[in-house]
C-alpha positions in Angstrom: 0.3 0.1 -0.1 3.2 2.1 0.2 2.0 3.9 3.5 4.9 5.4 5.3 3.5 4.7 8.9 2.8 1.2 8.1 3.8 0.0 11.2 1.3 1.9 13.3 -2.2 0.9 12.9 -3.6 4.0 14.5 -2.4 5.7 11.1 -2.6 3.0 8.4 -5.9 1.2 9.2 -9.4 2.4 9.7 -11.7 1.7 12.9 -15.3 0.0 11.8 -17.9 0.8 14.3 -21.3 -0.3 13.3 -24.2 0.8 15.9 -27.7 0.4 16.8 -29.6 2.7 19.3 -25.9 3.5 21.3 -25.8 5.1 24.9 -23.3 7.2 26.5 -20.6 4.3 26.3 -20.7 4.8 22.6 -19.2 8.5 22.8 -16.3 7.3 25.2 -15.5 4.6 22.9 -15.0 7.1 20.1 -13.2 9.7 22.3 -10.9 7.0 23.7 -10.0 5.9 20.1 -9.3 9.5 19.1 -7.3 10.0 22.0 -5.1 7.3 21.4 -4.3 8.6 18.0 -6.6 6.7 15.4 -7.0 8.9 12.4 -9.8 6.9 10.7 -13.1 6.0 12.2 -16.0 4.7 10.1 -19.1 4.8 12.1 -22.3 3.1 10.7 -25.6 4.4 12.2 -28.0 1.3 11.4 -31.2 2.8 11.5 -31.2 4.0 15.2 -34.0 5.6 16.8 -34.6 9.7 16.6 -33.4 10.2 20.4 -30.3 8.3 19.8 -29.3 10.0 16.8 -27.5 12.8 18.7 -24.6 10.5 19.3 -23.8 10.0 15.8 -23.8 14.0 15.1 -21.8 14.2 18.2 -19.2 11.8 16.9 -19.3 13.2 13.1 -17.6 16.7 14.8 -14.3 14.9 15.0 -12.4 15.1 11.8 -11.3 11.4 12.4 -14.7 10.3 12.1 -16.6 9.4 9.0 -20.5 8.6 9.9 -22.6 6.5 7.4 -26.4 6.3 7.9 -28.9 3.4 7.3 -32.1 5.1 7.5 -33.7 1.8 8.7 -32.2 -1.0 10.3 -30.5 -3.2 8.1 -28.4 -5.6 10.5 -24.9 -5.8 11.8 -23.7 -7.8 8.6 -24.8 -4.9 6.3 -23.3 -2.4 8.4 -20.0 -4.0 8.5 -20.1 -4.4 4.7 -21.4 -0.7 4.1 -18.3 0.3 6.1 -15.8 -2.1 4.1 -17.1 -0.5 1.0 -16.4 3.0 2.1 -12.9 2.3 3.3 -12.4 0.6 -0.3 -13.4 3.9 -2.0 -12.6 6.5 0.2 -9.5 5.4 1.8 -7.7 2.8 -0.6 -4.2 3.8 0.6 -5.2 2.2 4.0 -3.8 -1.1 5.0 -6.8 -2.8 6.5 -9.7 -2.3 8.9 -10.4 -3.1 12.7 -14.0 -4.2 13.6 -14.8 -3.3 17.0 -18.3 -2.9 19.2 -19.3 0.1 20.6 -20.1 -0.8 24.2 -16.8 -0.6 25.5 -15.7 -4.3 25.9 -12.5 -3.9 23.7 -10.0 -2.1 25.4 -7.8 0.3 23.4 -4.5 -1.5 24.0 -6.3 -4.7 22.7 -7.4 -3.1 19.6 -3.9 -1.7 18.9 -2.5 -4.9 19.4 -4.6 -6.8 17.1 -4.0 -4.0 14.2 -0.3 -4.0 14.7 -0.4 -7.8 14.6 -2.3 -7.4 11.5 0.2 -5.1 9.9 3.1 -7.3 11.0 1.6 -10.5 9.3 0.4 -8.6 6.2 -2.1 -11.2 4.7 -3.9 -12.7 7.9 -7.0 -11.5 9.8 -6.3 -11.4 13.4 -9.2 -12.2 16.0 -9.3 -10.7 19.1 -10.1 -13.7 21.5 -11.3 -13.8 25.1 -10.2 -16.1 27.7 -13.5 -18.1 28.9 -11.3 -20.0 31.4 -10.9 -17.1 33.7 -12.8 -16.6 36.8 -15.8 -14.3 36.8 -17.1 -14.9 33.2 -20.9 -15.6 33.3 -21.3 -19.4 33.0 -23.9 -19.0 30.0 -21.1 -17.3 27.8 -18.5 -20.1 28.9 -21.0 -22.5 28.0 -22.4 -21.2 24.7 -18.7 -20.4 23.5 -17.3 -24.0 24.4 -20.4 -25.3 22.2 -19.9 -23.3 19.2 -16.1 -23.7 19.2 -16.6 -27.5 19.5 -18.8 -27.3 16.7 -16.6 -25.3 14.5 -13.7 -27.9 15.2 -15.7 -31.0 14.6 -17.4 -30.0 11.4 -15.1 -27.8 9.6 -11.7 -28.2 11.0 -11.5 -24.6 12.5 -9.9 -24.1 15.7 -11.2 -20.8 17.4 -11.1 -20.4 21.1 -13.7 -17.3 20.8 -16.2 -17.6 17.8 -18.3 -14.7 18.8 -15.7 -12.0 19.0 -16.3 -8.6 17.4 -12.7 -7.4 17.6 -11.2 -8.4 14.2 -8.3 -6.8 12.3 -8.9 -7.3 8.6 -6.3 -6.7 6.1 -7.5 -4.4 2.6 -6.9 -7.1 0.3 -9.7 -9.1 2.0 -12.5 -6.7 2.0 -13.8 -7.2 -1.2 -14.4 -10.6 -0.9 -16.0 -9.9 2.7 -18.3 -7.7 1.0 -19.5 -10.6 -1.2 -20.2 -13.1 2.0 -23.8 -13.5 2.5 -25.6 -12.8 5.5 -27.4 -9.1 6.5 -27.4 -9.5 10.5 -25.4 -11.3 13.1 -25.2 -14.4 11.2 -22.7 -12.7 8.7 -19.8 -12.6 11.6 -20.3 -16.5 11.8 -20.3 -16.7 7.9 -17.1 -14.4 7.9 -15.2 -17.0 9.9 -16.6 -20.3 8.0 -15.6 -18.5 4.5 -12.2 -17.6 5.8 -11.8 -21.7 5.6 -13.3 -22.1 2.5 -11.6 -19.2 0.6 -8.2 -19.9 2.2 -7.8 -16.6 4.1 -5.3 -17.3 6.9 -6.3 -16.1 10.2 -4.6 -16.0 13.8 -6.0 -15.5 17.5 -4.5 -12.4 19.7 -5.6 -12.8 23.3 -7.7 -9.8 24.6 -8.9 -8.8 28.0 -12.3 -10.2 28.8 -14.6 -7.5 30.0 -18.6 -7.6 30.8 -20.9 -5.2 31.9 -23.4 -7.5 34.0 -26.4 -5.6 33.1 -25.8 -5.1 29.5 -24.7 -8.7 29.1 -27.8 -10.2 31.1 -30.3 -8.0 28.9 -28.7 -8.8 25.5 -27.1 -12.5 25.8 -29.2 -15.8 25.5 -26.7 -18.7 25.5 -29.6 -21.2 23.8 -30.9 -18.6 21.4 -27.4 -17.3 20.2 -25.8 -20.7 20.0 -28.7 -22.0 18.0 -28.4 -18.8 15.6 -25.0 -19.9 15.1 -25.6 -23.5 14.6 -28.2 -22.9 11.9 -25.5 -20.8 10.0 -23.1 -23.6 10.3 -26.1 -25.9 9.0 -26.7 -23.8 6.1 -22.7 -23.5 5.3 -22.5 -27.4 5.4 -25.5 -27.7 2.8 -23.3 -25.9 0.4 -20.0 -27.2 1.4 -17.8 -30.3 0.4 -19.4 -32.1 3.3 -22.9 -32.0 2.0 -21.8 -32.9 -1.8 -19.7 -35.8 -0.3 -22.7 -36.9 1.4 -24.9 -36.7 -1.8 -21.9 -38.5 -3.8 -21.8 -41.1 -1.4 -25.6 -41.7 -1.4 -25.7 -41.8 -5.4 -22.5 -44.6 -5.2 -24.6 -46.7 -2.7 -27.8 -46.5 -5.1 -25.5 -47.6 -7.8 -23.7 -50.2 -6.1 -26.9 -51.9 -4.9 -28.6 -51.4 -8.3 -25.8 -52.9 -10.3 -25.4 -55.9 -8.0 -29.0 -56.8 -8.3 -29.0 -56.2 -12.1 -25.8 -58.8 -12.3 -27.5 -61.0 -9.9 -30.5 -61.5 -12.1 -28.6 -61.5 -15.4 -26.0 -64.3 -14.1 -27.6 -66.4 -11.4 -29.2 -68.9 -14.0 -26.0 -69.3 -15.7 -23.6 -69.3 -12.8 -25.7 -70.3 -9.6 -26.6 -67.8 -6.9 -23.2 -68.1 -4.9 -20.7 -67.4 -7.9 -23.3 -64.7 -9.7 -23.3 -63.0 -6.2 -19.5 -62.8 -5.9 -19.0 -61.5 -9.3 -22.0 -59.2 -9.2 -20.5 -57.8 -5.9 -17.0 -57.4 -7.4 -18.2 -55.9 -10.8 -21.0 -53.5 -8.8 -18.1 -52.3 -6.1 -15.6 -51.5 -8.9 -17.9 -49.4 -11.1 -19.6 -47.7 -8.4 -16.1 -47.0 -7.0 -15.1 -45.3 -10.0 -18.3 -43.5 -10.4 -17.7 -42.1 -6.7 -14.2 -41.1 -7.2 -14.9 -38.9 -10.5 -18.2 -37.4 -8.8 -15.5 -36.5 -5.6 -12.8 -35.6 -8.0 -14.9 -32.9 -9.9 -17.7 -31.8 -7.9 -17.0 -32.5 -4.1 -13.5 -31.6 -3.5 -12.5 -30.2 -7.1 -8.9 -31.5 -7.3 -6.1 -29.3 -8.2 -3.3 -31.8 -8.5 -2.4 -35.0 -10.5 -5.1 -37.2 -11.6 -3.2 -40.4 -11.6 -1.9 -39.9 -8.1 -5.3 -39.0 -6.6 -7.0 -42.0 -8.1 -3.9 -44.2 -6.6 -4.4 -42.5 -3.1 -8.4 -43.1 -3.6 -7.9 -46.9 -3.9 -5.2 -46.9 -1.5 -8.0 -45.7 1.0 -11.3 -47.4 -0.8 -9.9 -51.0 -0.6 -8.6 -50.8 3.0 -11.6 -49.3 4.0 -13.7 -52.1 2.4 -11.9 -54.7 4.1 -12.1 -52.9 7.5 -15.8 -52.7 7.1 -15.7 -56.4 6.5 -13.7 -57.2 9.4 -15.2 -54.8 12.0 -18.7 -56.1 11.1 -18.2 -59.7 11.2 -15.9 -59.5 14.3 -18.8 -57.4 16.2 -21.5 -59.7 14.9 -19.7 -62.6 16.3 -18.7 -60.7 19.8 -22.4 -59.6 20.3 -23.4 -62.9 19.2 -26.4 -61.5 17.1 -28.8 -63.7 15.5 -31.1 -61.0 14.3 -30.4 -59.6 10.8 -31.9 -56.4 11.8 -29.4 -56.0 14.5 -26.9 -56.8 12.3 -27.9 -54.4 9.6 -27.9 -51.7 12.8 -24.1 -52.4 13.5 -23.5 -52.3 9.7 -25.1 -48.6 9.4 -23.0 -47.8 12.5 -19.8 -49.1 11.2 -20.1 -47.9 7.6 -21.2 -43.9 9.4 -17.8 -44.0 11.3 -16.1 -44.9 8.4 -17.8 -42.6 6.1 -16.8 -39.7 8.3 -13.5 -40.6 8.6 -13.3 -41.1 5.0 -14.5 -37.8 4.2 -11.6 -36.3 6.2 -9.0 -38.4 4.7 -10.1 -37.7 1.2 -10.1 -34.1 1.7 -6.6 -33.7 3.4 -5.0 -36.4 1.4 -6.5 -38.0 -1.6 -7.8 -34.8 -3.1 -5.1 -32.6 -1.3 -5.2 -28.9 -2.5 -2.0 -27.1 -3.7 
């Protein structure tokens, strides 16, 4: 970007501060930022009521502040994207933005620390993360954050200690793709974290102080409602990502495998006998369905970028042992549990295949169809 003060985030980045119906704490936050030396503060009035608009008028008197207005409430996600677009258009020389909340929960020294670290790393998003293991943090907040953090890790392989932080330092190069991420309200911040993984945007965590206002917190935070809101966003993301496509591919391959088996059995049984026809049909069906599964995964699920033959070889290095492990586990469990009911055996098969399916997904994603 060529900014001579690139090492100081107070000069070379813009603070992004969306707000709806602020109180006196809002002006204290703005004045604290100006006192600390921040020269660019982009504030978005997201449809605040008439009696609260004087806070924005007072902030606009400071030369460092740019106040944007949504005439009606459009949501935090839209407010953030409005600010990002403004920075790209009016301040193209800046190296990035730092998003904060206007309730005073983000200390100035933590804001500076996140901004300076972002500048030092150049292309990584820096997330200001609170330590939820400290004493005095509301139990609902601890439970909600731990739940969503586990979902992020298990479902998407994203390790985050604070999934709901509003303090984020974002390099300028990522503002354009962030403006295109869907979500108009609070779900946008969750989508941002998920799309960083999908788009290959690097990120790091920066420890920050954990500050709570008991009265404000009790009136705004609902552990069940807020966790469910985040979970719905993750579920929607899964249905458009590789996990959902992988499940569809597996279902189609399973249907093809069974259909070919039944067709082969009906055609070959009269001449070869049931046992021989079953073995031949099973082998042929598995070969053809596995080739179908590989090509669907290759082109539509993981969208391979490397060598076709290497991916094919790795696929069968996984596929063959997986089939043998499935057969061995199922046989061993049926014998060990002394199951005589076909229904119970079928239930065990479903459990075994489900576990192997999940393991196979991550192996194919990380190794078979490994991206460059």
